[in-house]
N, C-alpha and C positions, 0 to 999 in steps of 0.2 A: 123764432126770430123774425123781425119785420123785414120786408122787401123794401126796395127804393120806393119811395112815396112820391107820386107826382101830384100836382096841384089840382084841385077840383075845378069845376066850372065857376065862373066869376061870381062869387057871393062873398064879399070882402067886408062884412060887417063885424068881423071878429079879429081878435088878437092873432097874428100869424107867427109862424115859426121864424120868419125874418126879423120880426120885432124883438124877439128874445134871444137871437142868436148871439153868441160870444165871439167878438173878433179876437184873433189870435195870430201869432206869427205863422208865416207860410215858408216853405222851402222848396227848391226845384228838385226833380228826381235824379238829376246828374250830380247834385251837391255831394260832398264827402261826408261820411258818417261823423267826422269830427265836429261838423257844424251842429249836428243834433246834440252831441255831447255839451257843446257850448251853450245852446239854447236851454236845455233842461237844467244844467249847472247853474246858470245865471238866474233862473226864476224857479224856486222850489215848488211854487204852486201851479206851474204850468203842466197840464195833464195831457194835452193833445196838441199836436203840430200837423197841420194840413200839407199835403204835397201836391203842387199845382205845376202845371206846364207853362211854357212862355205865353200862352193865350189866356192864362188865368183859370183854365179848366182843371178841376180837381182830378187827380189821377190816383191818389192814395192817402193814407192816414197812419200816423205814427202814434201809438199810445205809450205813455211814459213807462208803465209797469211792464208791458210787453217788450219795450225797447231794452230795458235794463236787464230783463230775464235773458234776452237773447245774447246780450254782449257780456253777460256775467261770466265768471270762470277765469281760469289762468290765461287763456289765449284769446278771449272774446273781444277785449278792447283793441288788441293789436290786429286782430282778424278783420274787424269792420271799422276801424278808425279811417283807413284810406280807401274805403270801398264806397260805391255810390249809395245813396239813400234808397234807391229803387230796390235794393237787396234787403232793406230793413223794414219797409213799409207793408201795411196791409193793402194789397192792390185791389181789393173788392170791398171797399168800405160802403156802408149804407148811406145813400144820398136822400136828403129831405128837401123838397122845394120850399122856398122861402114863403110862398103863398098858402101853404097848408095851414088851416086854422089849428091854433094850438090845442083846442079841445078835442079835435078829431085825432090829432096825434096822441093825445093823452089815452084815448079809448084804445087805440091800436097798441100803444106801449103796454097797457095793462094785459094784453093778450100774449105777450112774450114770456119766454122763460125768465126767472128771476135773475139768472147770471147775465142776461143780455141788457139788463137795465143799467149796468155799469159800462157798457160798450160804447165806444165813441162813434158819432156821426158828424156828417158834413152837411151844412145847410147851403143850398145853391140858389142863385138868382140868375134866371135866364142862362142856366147852364154854367155860370161862373161862380167862383168861391164867394160866399157871403158870411160864413162863420162856422164854428164848431161847437160841440158839447156832447155830454152823455145823455142817454135817455132819462136817467134820474134827474139831472140838472134841468133839462127841458121841461119835465113834468112839474117839477117845483115852480120854475118860473111861470110856466103856463097857468098853474093854479093861482099864483099871486096876481097875475093880470086878470084871471077870471074873478076873483074875489072883489077886485076893484071895479069890476064892471057888471052891473046886473044883466045888462043885455048879453054880455060874454058868458055869464053863468047859465043863462037860459039856453043859449046856443050849445053850451057844452052838454046841458042835460039832454037836449035833443040828439046830439051826436052820441051820447052814451047810450041812448035808447036804441038808436040804429046799431051801434056796436053790440049791444046785447043780443039784438036779433041775429046778427051775423055769428055771434058766439054760439047761440042755439042751433043755428043751421049747420055750423061746423061740427058741433058736438053730435048732432044727429048723423052727420056724414061719418065721423069717427066711430061712432057706436056701430054703425052698419058694417064698417070695414072690420072692426074687432070681432064682431059676431060671426062674420063669414070667413075669416082667415082659416086655412086648413090646420094650423098648428093649435094645439090647446094652449090657452092663455088664462092664468090666474094671477090675480094681484091680491096680496095679503097685507093687512094693516100690521105694522110692527109694533103698534101700541097694545092691541088686544089679541093679536094673532088669528084674528078672524078674516076670511076672505071678503073682499069688497067688489071683486069683479071675477066673474067665471063666464067664459064664452061657451058657445054651443059645442065646439069641438072638444072642450075640457069635459062637458057633461057626458058626451058620447064615450071619451076615453075612460073616464072614471065609472060610468054606469050609474050615475046619480044626478039628480036635478039640482040646480043651483039654490032653489028655495030650501032644500033640505040642508045644504051646506052653510048658508049664511047664518051667522050668529051661533054656529055650533062648533064644539070642540072636534078636532080631527080624529082624535082616538075614539070618539063615541061613534064615528061613522065608519071607519075603515080599520082593518087589521094592519099590522106593521109591514106585511109584505105585499100590500095591495098598492096599485098605481095611485089611487087617490091619496093615500098616506104620503107618498113621496111628493106629490105635486102640492099638497096644502101644508106640509109641516115646515117648520123653521129650517132654513138652509145653512145655519151657522156651522162652521167647520167643515162643510162640504165644498168640493170644487165648484167654481162658477159654471162649468160645463162638464157634464158627466153622462154616463150611459149605465143602466142597471136592467137586469132581467127580473120583472115582477109579475104579479097575477092580476088579470082583469077581474071583473065582477062574475065572470063565469069560471074563474079558476084557471084560465089558460094562461101560460106563461108568454109574456110579451117583452120585447126589448124596447125600452123607453130611453131616448136621449133628451136631456133637459139642460136648460140654461137659466141661471138665476141672476137677476139684476137688481141692485138696490137703488131706490129712487128717493132723493133727498127733498126736504122742504126748503123754504126760502132762507132758512138759517143754516143750511148744510147739514141738518140732522137727518138721519135715516128714518124716513117715513113710511115707505111701502117697499115690499118685495115683489118683483114680478117673476113668474116662472113661465117659461115657454117650453112646451114638451111636444116631441114627435114620436110616433110609433114607427120604429126603424127595423121591426121584425122582419118583414119581407126582404129588405135590403141585406140584413145580416144572414138571413137563410141563403140568399143568392151568393153572398161572399163565401159562405161556408161551403156551397156546392162547388164554386170555382176553386177554392183552396183544396177541396178533396181531390179534384181532378189534377191540380198542379202538383200536390205535395204527396199523394197517397196512391198506392198500387191499387188498381181497380179490382184485381182478382182476390187478393188477400186482405185489403183494407190496412196493410202495413204502411209505414213511410216508404216513400220511393227514393230513388237515388238523389234526386235534387234535394229533398229535405233532409236526407241523411248527410249529404255533403255539406249543407249549411250548418246543420247541428254539430258535425264534427269539427268544423272550422271554428265554431263558436266555443266548443268545449276545449280546444287547444290554444287557449289564451293564457297570458302570464298570470301566475298566481292560482291557477286551476289545476285539477288533475282529472284523468279520465282513463277509462279502460275500454279497448276497442276489441270486439270479437268478430271474426270473419268466419262464416259457416257455409260449408258446401254439403249438400246431401249425397251420400254414397249410394250408387246403383239406381239413381233416379231415372236415368235414360232406360234402364231396362224396364222400369214400370211403364213409361211412355210405349216403348216398343212392344211390350207383351199385352198390356191391357188397354192402349189407346190414350190419346192425349185428355179426353174428358176425365179419365181416372187420375191422370197426372195432375190435372188442375185441382180436383177434389183432394188429392194427397197434399198439394202445396197449401190449401186452406187449412187442412187438419195440422200440418206441421206449424203453420203460423199461429194457430190457436194454442199449441203446446208451448211455443216459444214466449208467447205472451203470458202464459200461466207460470212460466219459469222466471218472469221479470217483475220488477217493482214499477210503481206508477211513474217514477222519474226516469226510468229507463227508456231508450229509443230503440224499437225493434224495426228493422227496415228489411224490405226485399229489394235487392239490387238488380235482380233479373234472372230468368230461368230458375235454377235451383240454388242460387246464391243469396245468402242472407247476412245481416250484420246486426250487431247490438252495441250500443253505446251505453256504458255505465258512467254517470257523472261523479266518479270517485275511483280510488284504487284500493280495493280491499287488502287485508293482510293476506299473505301467501296461502294459509290453510283455507280461508274463505274463498279465495279466488279459485283454487283447485277444486273446492267442493261444489261451487256454482257451475264451473265448467263441466265437471262430471255429471251433474244433474241434468244439464242440457243435453248432453250426449245420451244418457240413459233414457230421458224422457222422449227424445225425438225417435230413438231406436226401438221403442216398444211397437209391437205389431199394430197394424191398421186393418180394419175391415171395410173394404170399398166394394160395393155391388156384389157382396157375398164372397169376395176374393180376400184371403189372408196374405197381406202384403208386409214385408219387413224391409226396411232400409236402414241406413246408418247416417251418422253425421261426423264430419271432421271439422275441428275448430282450431283456428290460430288466432292468438291474442298478443296484443302489444299495449304497453302502458305509457301514458303521457304524464310527466315529460321524461321518464327514465328511458324509454326506447325510441323517442323521437321528438323533435322540438317544433314540429308542425304537422298539420292534418295529412299532408301528402305524404310525409316520411312515415307517420304512424301507420298509414294504410298499407304502404309498401311492406313494412316489417310485419304487420298482421298477416298479409297474404304469403309472405315468405314462411312465417310459422305454420300456416294452413297447408303449404305444400310439403313442408317437413311432416305434418301429421298424416297427410295422405300417403307420403312415401314410406312411413313406418307401419302401415297396415290398415289405415283408414279407421273409422268409427272411434276416434279418439281425439285428444286435444294436445296442443303444443304451444307453449309460450316463447315468445321471442327472447333470446338470452344472448350471452357473450359469445357462445359458440356460433350461433347463427350470424352474429354481428361479424365475427372473424371470417366466416364463410363468405358473407357478402362482400367484405373487403377484398378477400383472396380472389372471388370471381370478377370483381371490378378490375383488379390489377391483371388478372389473367385475360380479361376481354381487351384491355389496352395492349397487352402482349400479343394477342392473336391479331389484332388490328395492324400492329407493326409488322407481324410475320407475313401477313397476306401482302401488305404494301411492299415489303422487302423481298418477296419471292423466297422466304425461308421455309416454306412447306415442301413436302415431298409426296410423291404417289408410289403406292405399291399396287401390284395387280395380282389378282387371284384368278387362275385359269378355270375355264368351264369346258369340261370334256364331253364330247358327243359319245353316245352309247350305240352299240357295244364296243366300238373300236378305240375308245379312249384317245381320241385325237383332240387337241385344243381347237375349239371353234369360236371362242370368245374369251375375253378377259374382263373381270370387274374392276374398276378404278376405285381405290381406297385411299383417302388422304391420310398422311402422316405428319406429325408435328414434334419435332425434337426441340424442346424448350432449352435455351442455354443454361438455365439454372435448375430446372425441375426434371430434365431429362425427357424421355419419350412419354407424351401424354396421350392416352387412348383417345380414339375418335368420339366414344360415347360421352366424354367429358367435355370436349371443346366444340363439337358440332352443336349440342343442345344450347350451349352457351352463345354460340353464333346466331342461333335462332331467337334467343331472348333479346339480344341487343342490336339486332338488325344487321349483323355482319354476314348472315347466311347468303345474302345476295352477291356480296363480293367473294366470298368463300367458294360458292357454288360456280360462279363465273370463272374463277381461277382454276378450279378442278376440271371444268368442262374444256377449257382451252388447253390445259397441259396434257389431259388425256387424249384429245384429238390429235395434238401435235406428236405424241408418242406412237399412237396407233397408226398414223400416217406412214410409219416406217416398217409396219409388219406386213406379212403377206395378205393379199386382198382378201382371202377367205376368212380371216380372223377379225371378228368384231370387237368393238370396246363398248362396255356397259358402264353408265354413269347414274348414280342415284340422284333423284330430285326430290326435294321436300315440298309439301304443299304450300309453304311460305314463298318458296322461289316462283311458283306458278302465279302468286298475286302480283308479281313484278310486271308491269305492262311492257317492259323491255325484254322479257324472257325469250320470246320468239327471235328477236333480232340478235340476242346474245348467242343462241344456238347457230343461227345462220352465219354470224361473225366467226364463231369458233370453227366452223366447218370451212368457211372460205379461207381463213388465215393459215389452217393446217393443210388444206387441200384434200381432206378426208372426205370420201364419198358418203352422202347422208345415209345410204342403205347400211353402212358399216356401223352406225351409232345406234346403240339401244339406250333408250331412256326408261330407267326403272323408277316406278312410282308405287306407292302403297295404297290400300283401299280407302283410307280416310281422306284422300284428295276428293272423293266424291261426297263427303258428308257436308261440306260447306261449299258454297259457290259452285255446286256440281255442274250446273249449265255452263258457267264461264270456263271452268277448268276442262270440261269435255270439249268445248270449242278449241281451246288451245291445243289439246291432245290431237284433235282432228287436223288442225293445221300443222302440227309436227308430222303427222303421218302423210300429209299432202306433199311435204317437201322430201319425203322418203325415209324418214326415221322410223325405227321400230319401237313400239310402245310395249314395255314388259310390266306385268302385274306382279309386284314382289310380295312376299310374305302371305301368299294366299291360304286362307283357312283360319286366320286369326282376325282379331279387331273386329271391323264391321262387314265381314264377309257377307256378300249378297250375290245371288245368281243374276239379280237384276243388272249389276254392273257388266257382266259377260254378255248380256243381251243388248245393253245400251251402247256398248263401245266394242269395236273389234280389235282385240289385243294380239300381238304378234307372238307373245309367249306368256306363259304363267309359271311363276316359281313357287313351289311348295314350301312352306315354312319349315325351318330347321327342327322345330319342336316335334313335329310329326315324324320326321326322319329319324331323330334320335331314339324313338321309342320302337323302331323296328328291331327284331320281327315281331314285336307285340301285336296280337290279333287286332285290337281295336284300331291302332295306328295303321296297320296294313289295310284295314277295311276302308279307312277315310281315304288314304293314298290312292287305293284302287278306284274308289268313287270319283275322286278328282281327275285322275287320269282318263277314266272312261268318259267323263263329261267332256274333257278337253279334246280328246280324239273324236268324239261326236261332232264337235264344232271346228275340227281340224286346226286345233291351236297346239303347238309344241309344248312339252312340260320339261321343266328343269327342277331337280331336287337339291336343295341346300343342305349343308351340314353333314355330308356323307363322311364318316370317319372310320368305318370298318368294312371289311370284305362281305359280312353278312348283309349289310345294308345295301352296298352296291349290288349283290346278287338279287335281293328281293326287288330293288327298283328295276333292274334289267328284265326280271321276269314279268313285271307288271307293265313293261313297255315304256318306261320313262325315256325320253329323248336325250336328256343332258343331265350331268351331275356336276356338283361343285362341293369341295369340302377337303379337309386336310389329308384324307386318304390318298388323293391323287396330287394335290398341290396346295401349299400354303401361299399366302400373299407374298410377292417377291418384289424387290426394286426393279427399276427399268432394265438395267443391264442383264439381270438374271432372267427376267421373263422373256428377254429376246432370245436367249439361248434355249429356254424351254420350248418356245414356240417353233424354233428351228428343229428341235428334237422330235417334238410330238405332232407337229402340224401335218 
């Protein structure tokens, strides 16, 4: 496209553009669009209207065809009829000085795109409007004047010679640019399918010189899977922009991004096809590495939780079906504890390989963290196939592993839920699969459980029970019973353990092992624990000073930042001396956040409370706990006491008591139900006993009488 053309130095022997400019109507930029409608309607031959300001300076141009295209349509006329011409004009028209020789303009016009020959121009004289016309009109007029004047024809020839020289110079410049651009560039003739232009980057990408390609058929030079075949073959039917993985001339796979553009001739027919190609292999490799880090587990190579969540969300869309399996490894912690974390990591990789072997290409296998895995099937098989595939996973994962010469056996528990039968969203489906998994583990592990109507009813029941429990805590509808602890050998009550009781108005008495776990699941344990602590301290404040009160505290309660202030508040409100409060914890408090939990226990000890290690000998028992924290009492788990006088149980109890005596820590035995058990414990040197033999849990009024009798 031509730029604005300024007048040359004074050499006015030729016909100028001012001589052949066409005078036409002009209009101001503030005039309304209806004035343009009027001008074009009254003169069907009118093609151009110049827009000039109050000083006669051109500021825009309106072309008839562009104007009617813009105002066409149902609302076009109404939209622009009352709007200013400035919104309808070309505000950057090409300006031609009236003193430009017509021959020079002819040469410049010939260098433009064919489509520009119909574009309108404005001829100016001293910066003011002088006339209008299109490039094609002006060339014709210029040619007529040149034929009429021999001197003009000679001048035109000289101008054309100079124009040709500029064209050659510009061609050299363009050729240099094309040859050195980093993208591969190929132009192919659409008449004979032969390449007419191949730059240096294209030669390097295809591994072939342009001399070999020119006038050759592409199939004779390249195989169908080579880069050169893609770049040189006809692009009909292919997307204008695409990316493919092809082989270079060394046989190495490369990712090639291509863009195809069709170039038309002066009549609008397809004349050439240009292909621009870039090797994006390194970018794609870098993207792949980033994707691997973002979406895949670095240890096993399986999908991570982020990718799993996105895929599950996509699978739970209207009209689709999916199966979700949540998988936990049974006894994996034992492998870590016995053989070390390196063996555990190796085991996780081997399990991942087995899960992939049990899956189809369309399945997504993910590691969600630790020993938790999940699989998404993009369908819902019939019940027989569903059961068979789940059983195959359990059996495959449960086969023995050999790691560093060790024979290792674990199990797998699976919970499954189906979309949309078992849940109408990804979140609900995952919750239901987890619930089925917990059921599978509770039924003995190393098995599978599908979410069903019974589990659905159980969820609804637990939800209603949770709401009822919330109301019972808020309404002070719970009660406490107290089980006495007797000193040995005198059988005097030295402490009582507070045990919460809930008498449901419809369900009757609900055991603590049912609603305490529910409180931990739905976050009510903090409110429940605070209620128990306050009620227990208030009751114990009325007992003799030598009788202590013991309150169980779960690991979840210790996570509450307010826990210490809750204890201090309960003591202050009741007036109970801190030394009379025993806080009973279990060993699993030290498994997670052990440093934080240990700090809270130390602070409880600093205010005078006693810290008791409950259920010692089970779970995560470790002598390291006794060394890292000074307990005021250890309670032997009832499972050992119930086996007395069996020799093995007696040996374990003897060892625990000896250990405690060496550390000057008192020992309490739970679950004492027979005289033989009491006799053995007394002989072994146990300090305190608790159990049905001496006293069952009692309500407040009864425990007060018992204390007065036995204290």
